[in-house]
C-alpha positions in Angstrom: 3.7 40.3 -39.6 0.9 38.1 -40.5 -0.8 38.9 -37.1 -1.8 42.5 -38.4 -2.5 41.3 -42.0 -6.3 41.6 -41.8 -6.1 45.0 -40.0 -3.5 46.2 -42.7 -5.9 45.0 -45.5 -9.0 46.8 -44.1 -7.0 50.0 -43.5 -5.4 50.0 -47.0 -8.8 49.5 -48.6 -10.3 52.3 -46.6 -7.6 54.8 -47.7 -7.9 53.5 -51.4 -11.3 54.9 -51.6 -10.2 58.4 -50.4 -7.6 58.9 -53.2 -10.4 59.6 -55.8 -11.5 62.6 -53.9 -9.9 66.1 -54.5 -11.4 67.6 -51.3 -12.7 65.8 -48.2 -16.1 66.7 -46.8 -17.0 66.1 -43.1 -19.1 63.2 -44.3 -16.1 61.7 -46.0 -14.0 62.1 -43.0 -16.8 60.6 -40.7 -17.0 57.6 -43.2 -13.3 57.1 -43.2 -13.2 57.3 -39.2 -16.2 54.8 -39.1 -14.3 52.3 -41.3 -11.1 52.7 -39.2 -13.1 52.1 -36.0 -14.6 48.9 -37.5 -11.2 47.7 -38.6 -9.6 48.2 -35.3 -12.5 46.6 -33.3 -12.5 43.6 -35.6 -8.8 43.3 -34.9 -9.4 43.0 -31.1 -7.9 46.5 -30.2 -9.3 47.6 -26.8 -12.5 49.7 -27.0 -11.0 52.5 -24.9 -8.0 52.7 -27.2 -10.1 52.8 -30.3 -12.3 55.6 -29.0 -9.3 57.8 -28.2 -7.6 56.9 -31.5 -10.5 57.7 -33.7 -11.3 60.9 -31.9 -7.9 62.2 -32.4 -7.9 61.2 -36.0 -11.4 62.9 -36.7 -10.3 66.0 -34.9 -7.1 66.3 -37.0 -8.7 65.3 -40.3 -11.3 68.0 -40.0 -8.6 70.7 -39.1 -6.8 73.0 -41.4 -3.8 70.6 -42.0 -6.1 68.4 -44.2 -8.2 71.3 -45.7 -5.0 73.2 -46.9 -3.2 70.0 -48.1 -2.7 69.5 -51.9 -3.6 65.7 -51.4 -6.1 65.3 -48.6 -6.1 61.5 -48.8 -2.4 61.3 -48.2 -2.7 63.8 -45.4 -5.2 61.6 -43.7 -3.0 58.5 -44.1 -0.1 60.6 -42.5 -2.4 61.5 -39.5 -3.5 57.8 -39.0 0.2 56.8 -39.3 1.3 59.4 -36.6 -1.5 58.3 -34.2 -0.7 54.7 -34.7 2.9 55.3 -33.8 1.5 57.1 -30.6 -0.5 54.1 -29.4 2.4 51.8 -30.2 4.5 53.7 -27.8 5.9 56.7 -29.8 9.7 56.3 -29.5 11.8 53.1 -29.6 13.1 52.1 -26.2 16.2 49.9 -25.9 17.3 47.7 -23.0 18.9 49.6 -20.1 22.0 48.1 -18.9 23.3 48.3 -15.3 26.4 50.7 -14.6 27.8 47.9 -12.6 27.5 44.3 -14.1 25.6 42.1 -14.1 22.4 43.6 -15.7 19.5 41.5 -14.3 16.6 40.9 -16.8 13.6 39.2 -15.4 10.9 37.7 -17.6 7.3 37.5 -16.6 4.1 36.3 -18.3 1.4 33.6 -18.7 2.3 30.1 -19.3 2.6 29.4 -23.1 3.3 33.1 -23.9 6.8 32.2 -25.3 9.0 33.2 -22.3 11.5 30.3 -22.5 12.0 30.6 -26.2 12.4 34.4 -26.0 15.1 33.9 -23.3 17.1 31.9 -25.8 16.4 34.5 -28.6 17.5 37.3 -26.3 20.7 35.5 -25.1 21.6 34.9 -28.7 21.1 38.5 -29.8 23.0 39.8 -26.6 25.9 37.4 -27.5 26.0 38.9 -31.0 26.4 42.4 -29.5 29.4 41.3 -27.4 27.6 40.4 -24.1 28.0 37.3 -22.1 24.5 36.3 -20.8 23.6 33.7 -18.3 20.1 32.0 -18.4 18.7 31.1 -14.9 16.1 28.3 -14.7 13.6 29.7 -12.1 10.5 28.2 -13.7 10.3 25.0 -11.4 6.7 24.3 -11.6 5.8 23.6 -15.2 6.9 20.0 -16.3 10.2 19.8 -18.0 10.5 23.7 -18.1 14.2 23.4 -16.9 14.9 20.7 -19.5 13.4 23.1 -22.2 15.5 26.0 -21.1 18.6 23.8 -21.2 17.9 22.9 -24.8 17.1 26.4 -25.8 20.4 27.5 -24.1 22.4 24.8 -26.0 21.0 26.0 -29.3 21.7 29.6 -28.5 25.3 28.7 -27.4 24.7 30.4 -24.0 25.5 29.5 -20.4 22.8 28.3 -18.1 22.4 28.0 -14.4 19.9 25.3 -13.3 20.7 23.7 -9.8 17.2 22.4 -9.4 15.6 19.7 -11.6 12.2 21.5 -11.5 8.9 19.7 -11.8 7.8 21.1 -8.5 11.2 20.7 -6.7 13.1 23.7 -5.6 12.7 27.3 -4.5 12.5 29.7 -7.5 13.5 32.7 -5.2 16.7 31.0 -4.0 17.5 29.8 -7.5 17.2 33.4 -8.9 19.4 34.9 -6.1 21.9 32.1 -6.5 21.9 32.7 -10.2 22.8 36.4 -9.9 25.7 35.5 -7.5 26.9 32.8 -9.9 26.9 35.4 -12.8 29.1 37.8 -10.6 31.6 34.9 -9.8 31.8 33.9 -13.5 31.8 37.4 -14.8 28.6 37.2 -16.9 27.5 40.7 -17.6 23.8 39.9 -18.2 21.4 37.5 -16.2 18.1 36.4 -17.9 15.8 35.0 -15.3 13.1 32.7 -16.8 10.2 32.7 -14.2 7.2 30.4 -14.0 3.9 31.1 -15.7 0.3 29.9 -15.1 -2.8 29.2 -17.3 -4.4 32.3 -15.8 -3.6 35.2 -13.5 -3.6 34.1 -9.9 -2.2 35.2 -6.5 0.3 32.6 -6.3 1.9 33.6 -9.5 2.1 37.3 -8.7 3.4 36.5 -5.2 6.2 34.5 -6.4 7.1 36.9 -9.4 7.0 39.8 -6.8 9.3 37.9 -4.4 11.8 37.2 -7.2 11.8 40.9 -8.1 12.3 41.9 -4.5 15.3 39.4 -4.0 17.1 40.2 -7.3 16.4 43.8 -7.9 16.3 43.4 -11.6 17.2 46.2 -14.1 14.5 45.3 -16.4 11.3 43.3 -16.0 10.0 42.2 -19.4 6.3 41.1 -19.7 6.1 38.6 -22.6 2.6 38.6 -24.1 1.1 36.4 -26.9 0.1 38.6 -29.7 -2.8 36.1 -30.4 -4.3 36.3 -26.9 -7.1 38.4 -27.9 -9.1 41.1 -25.7 -7.8 39.5 -22.5 -4.3 40.9 -23.3 -5.3 44.2 -21.7 -6.7 42.6 -18.4 -3.5 40.4 -18.2 -1.2 43.2 -18.8 -2.9 45.3 -16.1 -2.8 42.5 -13.7 0.9 42.0 -14.2 1.5 45.7 -14.0 -0.2 45.9 -10.6 1.4 42.7 -9.2 5.0 43.0 -10.6 5.2 46.3 -12.3 7.1 45.5 -15.5 9.4 47.9 -17.2 8.8 46.7 -20.8 6.7 44.5 -23.1 7.7 41.7 -25.5 5.2 40.8 -28.2 5.7 37.1 -29.2 4.1 35.1 -32.1 3.7 38.0 -34.4 3.9 35.5 -37.3 0.7 34.0 -36.4 -2.6 34.5 -38.3 -4.7 35.6 -35.5 -6.2 39.2 -35.5 -3.7 40.3 -32.7 -4.9 43.8 -32.4 -5.1 43.6 -28.8 -1.3 43.7 -28.6 -1.6 47.2 -30.0 -3.5 48.2 -26.8 -0.8 47.0 -24.3 1.6 50.1 -24.7 -1.2 52.6 -24.6 -3.2 51.0 -21.6 -0.2 50.4 -19.4 2.1 53.2 -20.4 5.0 50.8 -20.7 7.0 50.6 -24.0 7.3 47.6 -26.3 10.9 46.7 -26.5 11.0 43.5 -28.6 8.9 41.6 -31.2 9.2 38.0 -31.8 8.5 37.1 -35.5 9.2 33.4 -35.8 10.2 30.1 -34.3 13.9 30.4 -34.9 16.3 31.9 -32.4 17.1 34.6 -35.1 13.5 35.8 -35.3 13.7 38.6 -32.8 13.5 42.2 -33.7 13.8 45.4 -31.6 10.4 47.0 -31.7 10.2 50.4 -33.7 6.7 52.0 -33.3 7.2 54.0 -36.4 8.3 50.9 -38.5 5.5 48.8 -37.2 2.8 51.5 -38.1 4.3 51.7 -41.5 4.0 47.9 -42.0 0.4 48.0 -40.8 -0.5 50.7 -43.3 1.4 48.8 -46.1 3.9 51.7 -46.4 6.9 49.2 -46.1 9.7 48.9 -43.7 12.9 49.6 -45.7 15.1 50.6 -42.7 14.6 47.1 -41.1 15.3 45.4 -44.5 18.6 47.4 -44.9 19.6 46.6 -41.3 19.1 42.8 -41.9 21.0 43.0 -45.2 23.9 44.8 -43.4 24.1 42.1 -40.8 23.9 39.3 -43.3 26.2 40.5 -46.1 30.0 40.8 -45.5 31.4 44.3 -46.4 34.4 42.9 -47.9 32.6 40.3 -49.9 30.2 43.0 -51.1 33.1 45.0 -52.4 34.4 42.0 -54.3 31.0 41.3 -55.8 30.6 45.0 -56.8 34.1 44.9 -58.5 33.1 41.7 -60.4 29.8 43.2 -61.5 31.5 46.3 -62.8 34.2 44.1 -64.6 31.5 41.9 -66.0 33.0 38.8 -64.3 30.2 37.7 -62.1 29.8 34.0 -62.3 27.5 31.2 -60.9 30.1 30.7 -58.2 29.5 34.3 -57.0 25.8 33.9 -57.4 25.9 30.8 -55.1 27.6 32.9 -52.5 25.1 35.7 -52.7 22.2 33.2 -52.3 23.9 31.7 -49.2 24.1 35.2 -47.7 20.5 36.0 -48.6 19.5 32.9 -46.7 21.2 34.3 -43.6 18.7 37.2 -43.7 15.8 34.8 -43.0 12.5 34.2 -44.9 12.3 35.7 -48.4 8.6 36.2 -47.8 9.2 38.4 -44.7 11.8 40.4 -46.6 9.5 41.0 -49.6 6.8 41.9 -47.2 8.7 44.8 -45.9 8.7 46.5 -49.4 6.0 49.2 -49.7 2.7 48.1 -51.5 3.4 44.4 -51.0 0.1 44.1 -49.2 -1.6 44.4 -52.6 0.5 41.4 -53.7 -0.5 39.1 -50.8 -1.5 36.1 -53.0 1.8 36.3 -55.0 3.7 36.3 -51.6 1.6 33.3 -50.3 2.4 31.5 -53.5 6.1 32.1 -53.3 8.0 28.8 -52.6 10.9 29.4 -50.1 12.4 26.1 -51.4 13.1 27.5 -54.8 16.4 28.9 -53.4 17.3 25.4 -52.2 16.6 24.0 -55.5 18.8 26.6 -57.3 21.6 26.1 -54.9 21.3 22.3 -55.5 21.6 22.8 -59.2 24.6 25.1 -59.0 26.4 22.7 -56.6 26.0 19.8 -59.0 28.1 21.8 -61.5 31.8 21.5 -61.8 33.9 24.7 -61.0 34.5 25.1 -64.6 31.0 24.9 -65.4 29.9 27.6 -62.8 32.7 30.0 -64.2 31.5 29.4 -67.8 28.0 28.3 -68.3 28.5 28.4 -72.2 30.1 24.9 -72.0 27.0 23.3 -70.8 26.0 21.0 -73.5 23.1 18.3 -73.4 25.1 15.6 -71.6 26.5 18.0 -68.9 23.0 19.3 -68.3 21.6 15.9 -67.9 24.3 15.0 -65.5 23.6 18.1 -63.4 19.9 17.4 -63.4 20.5 13.8 -62.1 22.9 15.1 -59.4 20.6 17.7 -58.1 17.4 15.7 -58.3 15.9 18.2 -60.8 15.0 18.0 -64.5 16.9 19.2 -67.4 14.3 21.8 -67.9 14.9 23.2 -64.5 18.7 23.4 -65.4 18.0 25.1 -68.6 15.6 27.6 -66.9 18.2 28.6 -64.3 20.9 29.2 -67.0 18.5 31.3 -68.9 17.5 33.4 -65.9 21.1 33.9 -64.9 21.9 34.9 -68.5 19.1 37.5 -68.2 20.3 38.7 -64.9 23.9 39.0 -66.2 22.7 41.3 -69.0 20.7 43.4 -66.6 23.5 43.7 -64.0 26.0 44.5 -66.8 23.7 47.3 -67.9 23.5 48.7 -64.4 27.2 48.4 -64.0 27.6 50.8 -66.8 25.3 53.3 -65.4 22.4 52.4 -67.9 18.9 51.4 -67.3 18.2 47.7 -67.5 15.6 46.3 -70.0 13.1 44.3 -67.9 11.8 41.1 -69.6 8.2 41.7 -71.0 8.4 45.5 -70.3 11.1 46.7 -72.6 13.6 49.4 -72.0 12.6 52.2 -69.8 14.7 54.6 -71.7 15.6 58.2 -70.7 12.9 60.2 -68.7 10.9 62.4 -70.8 11.8 60.7 -74.1 8.9 60.4 -76.6 7.9 56.9 -77.8 6.5 58.3 -80.9 9.8 59.9 -81.8 11.5 56.7 -81.1 9.3 54.8 -83.6 9.7 57.5 -86.2 13.5 57.3 -86.2 13.5 53.8 -86.2 16.1 52.0 -88.8 14.4 50.4 -91.8 16.8 47.6 -91.6 14.7 45.8 -89.0 13.1 42.4 -89.3 10.0 42.1 -91.5 9.0 38.6 -90.2 5.4 38.0 -89.7 6.1 36.1 -86.4 6.1 38.8 -83.6 8.5 36.7 -81.5 10.9 36.0 -84.2 10.9 39.6 -85.4 11.8 40.8 -81.9 14.5 38.4 -81.6 16.0 39.4 -85.0 15.6 43.1 -84.2 17.4 42.5 -80.8 20.3 40.6 -82.6 20.6 43.5 -85.1 20.9 46.0 -82.4 23.5 44.0 -80.7 25.5 43.4 -83.9 25.6 47.2 -84.6 26.6 48.1 -81.1 30.2 48.8 -80.2 32.0 45.8 -78.7 32.6 46.3 -74.9 33.6 42.7 -73.9 31.6 39.7 -73.0 29.8 39.8 -69.6 30.6 37.6 -66.7 34.1 36.5 -67.7 32.9 34.6 -70.8 35.4 36.3 -73.1 36.4 39.9 -74.1 38.4 42.3 -72.0 37.2 43.7 -68.8 36.1 47.3 -68.3 37.7 49.0 -65.3 35.0 50.2 -62.9 34.8 53.7 -61.7 34.2 54.6 -58.0 30.7 55.8 -58.9 30.0 52.3 -60.4 31.1 50.5 -57.3 29.1 52.8 -55.1 25.8 52.2 -57.0 26.2 48.4 -57.2 27.1 48.2 -53.6 23.8 49.6 -52.8 22.2 46.6 -54.4 23.7 44.5 -51.7 22.6 46.4 -48.8 25.7 48.5 -48.4 25.9 52.2 -49.0 
């Protein structure tokens, strides 16, 4: 969601200034609305949309709903959130399928907007939902457009109908009609027609697209628009609406670093809903567009629902149950950890997933510095271990660690750090499995809610370490606490008897892996 990053930063900063005020005066509201207007204009949102948006926000912010609110700042954020949802389309709209197959979906848009790539993404997504899509190569003007669609179809594992070589040869209207008939004969339930684009809006393009629509009578006409196109997005959308009359919008290249706010104007100006958002170059990087979730992301309120849905798709339910049992039984090993890493990689970019958490906009630098290859390095180290070493890291002596480091192309220090991190994670997960509160490194135990830290220090045992070295004193005290505790078996299958997990334990741990 890098496209709206600047807009998100500006709006978040504006609302941060409101939180210090117990009551909002008309001057405060006017100042906030002024900053919102500047942020939207700087992000290339259409002027007409900005005027309408800020007028509604100002009217509601000066109304009784804010004056009577216990927290006026939060109420203003809520108003902006609701109005953002409105200009993004209000309700989510899904694809509408024909009662009698095949469902015909026609793609339209300018050249370079991402139509061909989107065709492959849509085909792959529809296949995952149990459909049998057919891609039709009706872009016969752009050099090698047919070849590009063939490559995309092969990557997506989808069927393609391409009777003409393209490069100026062939009639796109005839190809489109023949493609629909071919789908009926071969029992494909969805037809995706990739039409030609141009460098700019012209009469020839509109005539050709209009003829294809008339000949094939599509159930959906999707207008694919580049989110980085700028203010011209509104003019282009209006021209296509008059020439082809599309039924839905697809935002492409939402992972770019342009201002991209003009894309926010399309739904409001044309009255047509945004159905899909393309968020990357991979065929898996396609999301159904939810206006409420996109508004939450722009305001840095997070998008937990999308994160949960991605986790549910990536994580196998049966495997999640097994992992939950192992965690509760304290039998979680590096082999299990490796499997979880592989399933996390199926969810896509870690940066994107972390960016969906509320408040992560304030940690933009940390997200930018996050190295996605760290997961690959961790996987390489674990794969260089023997099955016995993965099951029991305690046997990793110096020579074994050196062998693992050489086998994975890493250093012994990297191997040591991985084992230490896994050991810390093991202790935290063991605590969670027992229903306790984990002790976060560097923060100490969170303890029970309402507990007094002063009482805790007063009741402290006098048998603690008296070392002058703070690190040594903390380590000795921790060891003393562990030695006085009742033995419950060593974690992660490294000795001791397992503790039978309760149903409540399994349910709680399952939630950690996207299943609830």
